[in-house]
C-alpha positions, 0 to 999 in steps of 0.5 A: 575238877573231874568234869574237864576230863570227859571225852564228850563235853558240851557247854550248856547255856541257861536259855533252854532251861529258861524256855522250859521253865517258862513253858511249864509255868504257862501250861500250869497257869493256863490249866489253873486259870481254865479250871478256875473259870469252869468253877466260877461259871458253875451254878452252885444250886445245880451242884447241891441239888444232886448231893 
């Protein structure tokens, strides 16, 4: 393949990609979870009062 002919070549492992994916998943989970808790604790009567 042509990839072996490059002067600067690095070996990539899967570990950085797994860490990045895990971090992105954790941030998304925390964001959705916190917004779910905010919505669950809100009072529907108070929200409908102003509409």
